[in-house]
C-alpha positions as CSV (number, residue, x, y, z in Angstrom):
1,X,-44.2,33.4,43.9
2,X,-44.0,31.4,47.0
3,X,-43.7,27.6,47.3
4,X,-47.4,27.1,48.2
5,X,-48.6,28.7,45.0
6,X,-46.1,26.8,42.8
7,X,-47.2,23.5,44.3
8,X,-50.8,24.3,43.6
9,X,-50.0,25.0,40.0
10,X,-48.0,21.8,39.6
11,X,-44.6,23.4,39.1
12,X,-42.9,21.0,41.5
13,X,-44.6,17.9,40.0
14,X,-42.4,15.8,37.7
15,X,-42.9,16.3,34.0
16,X,-44.5,13.2,32.7
17,X,-43.6,13.8,29.1
18,X,-39.9,14.2,30.0
19,X,-40.0,10.8,31.8
20,X,-41.6,9.1,28.8
21,X,-39.0,10.6,26.5
22,X,-36.2,9.4,28.8
23,X,-37.7,5.9,28.8
24,X,-38.0,5.8,25.1
25,X,-34.4,6.9,24.7
26,X,-33.2,4.2,27.1
27,X,-35.2,1.5,25.3
28,X,-33.7,2.7,22.0
29,X,-30.1,2.6,23.4
30,X,-30.5,-0.9,24.8
31,X,-32.0,-2.1,21.5
32,X,-29.0,-0.6,19.6
33,X,-26.6,-2.3,22.0
34,X,-28.3,-5.7,21.5
35,X,-28.1,-5.4,17.7
36,X,-24.6,-4.1,17.4
37,X,-22.0,-6.6,16.2
38,X,-19.3,-7.6,18.6
39,X,-15.9,-6.2,18.2
40,X,-14.0,-8.9,19.9
41,X,-13.6,-12.6,19.4
42,X,-12.3,-14.8,16.7
43,X,-14.5,-14.0,13.7
44,X,-13.2,-12.5,10.5
45,X,-14.0,-8.9,11.4
46,X,-13.9,-9.2,15.2
47,X,-11.3,-7.4,17.2
48,X,-10.0,-5.4,14.2
49,X,-9.7,-1.7,14.5
50,X,-8.8,1.0,12.1
51,X,-8.8,1.0,8.3
52,X,-9.5,-2.3,6.6
53,X,-6.9,-3.1,4.0
54,X,-7.8,-4.2,0.5
55,X,-6.8,-7.8,-0.2
56,X,-3.5,-8.0,-2.0
57,X,-2.8,-9.8,-5.3
58,X,-2.5,-13.5,-5.5
59,X,0.8,-14.5,-3.8
60,X,1.7,-17.2,-6.4
61,X,1.1,-14.9,-9.3
62,X,3.0,-12.1,-7.6
63,X,6.0,-14.4,-6.9
64,X,6.0,-15.7,-10.5
65,X,5.8,-12.2,-12.1
66,X,8.6,-10.9,-9.9
67,X,11.0,-13.8,-9.9
68,X,10.4,-15.7,-13.1
69,X,9.3,-12.8,-15.4
70,X,11.6,-10.2,-13.8
71,X,8.9,-7.6,-13.4
72,X,9.8,-4.6,-11.3
73,X,7.8,-3.6,-8.2
74,X,6.7,-0.5,-9.9
75,X,5.3,-2.4,-12.9
76,X,3.6,-4.8,-10.5
77,X,2.1,-1.9,-8.6
78,X,0.6,-0.4,-11.8
79,X,-0.6,-3.8,-12.9
80,X,-2.5,-4.6,-9.7
81,X,-3.6,-1.0,-8.9
82,X,-1.8,-0.8,-5.6
83,X,1.2,1.1,-4.3
84,X,4.8,0.1,-4.7
85,X,5.1,-0.2,-0.9
86,X,2.2,-2.6,-0.8
87,X,3.9,-4.8,-3.5
88,X,7.2,-4.8,-1.5
89,X,5.3,-5.7,1.7
90,X,3.4,-8.5,0.0
91,X,6.7,-9.9,-1.5
92,X,8.4,-9.9,1.8
93,X,5.4,-11.5,3.5
94,X,5.6,-14.5,1.1
95,X,9.4,-14.8,1.6
96,X,10.7,-13.3,-1.6
97,X,14.0,-11.6,-1.4
98,X,13.8,-8.2,-3.1
99,X,16.3,-7.4,-5.8
100,X,18.7,-4.5,-5.2
101,X,18.9,-1.6,-7.6
102,X,22.3,-2.9,-9.0
103,X,20.8,-6.3,-9.8
104,X,17.9,-4.7,-11.7
105,X,20.0,-2.9,-14.2
106,X,19.9,-4.3,-17.7
107,X,23.4,-3.1,-18.3
108,X,24.6,-5.8,-15.9
109,X,23.1,-8.5,-18.1
110,X,24.3,-7.3,-21.4
111,X,27.2,-8.9,-23.3
112,X,30.0,-6.4,-22.8
113,X,31.8,-7.3,-26.1
114,X,28.6,-6.7,-28.1
115,X,27.9,-3.5,-26.2
116,X,31.3,-2.0,-26.9
117,X,31.3,-3.1,-30.5
118,X,27.9,-1.4,-31.0
119,X,29.3,1.7,-29.4
120,X,32.3,1.7,-31.8
121,X,30.2,0.9,-34.9
122,X,27.1,3.0,-34.3
123,X,27.8,5.5,-31.5
124,X,26.3,5.7,-28.0
125,X,22.8,6.8,-29.0
126,X,22.2,3.9,-31.6
127,X,24.0,1.4,-29.4
128,X,21.7,2.2,-26.5
129,X,18.6,1.9,-28.7
130,X,19.9,-1.5,-30.1
131,X,20.5,-2.8,-26.6
132,X,17.2,-1.7,-25.3
133,X,18.4,0.8,-22.7
134,X,18.3,4.5,-22.4
135,X,21.1,6.6,-23.8
136,X,21.5,8.4,-20.5
137,X,21.9,5.0,-18.6
138,X,24.6,4.0,-21.1
139,X,26.4,7.3,-20.7
140,X,26.4,7.0,-16.9
141,X,27.7,3.4,-17.2
142,X,30.6,4.5,-19.5
143,X,31.4,7.4,-17.1
144,X,31.6,5.0,-14.3
145,X,33.9,2.7,-16.2
146,X,36.1,5.7,-17.0
147,X,36.2,6.7,-13.4
148,X,37.1,3.2,-12.3
149,X,39.9,3.0,-15.0
150,X,41.4,6.3,-13.7
151,X,41.5,5.1,-10.1
152,X,43.7,2.1,-11.0
């Protein structure tokens, strides 16, 4: 078909319905842009990207439970329904020095004379039960003492 015939039939004329659809889409996009909350500034949610973290436990309660009550980070994590890493992060953020594994051991706090007398009188299994520690922990502790005695 030649160009004259197409012009007569209106093939070269712009499609009015396409223009109206384009105008409607532009109006909708500008309306959405006006109603979208800003993502920069000083508000509570402004300028933050990524995943929003759940608020942590009360810092005063966390400090009290960890330092005064001697709770472990694992026990605190279970209590508050958060991960152990989150508990450690929160404790560091409020300036609490974390205990090392050696300081956490109940064996370090036990009266050595009472422990050894219980072992002599009742055996390792019953002595561990009486002292509130696991039998395996007591066996490891005794093995460590034997090893240290041999090295001398």
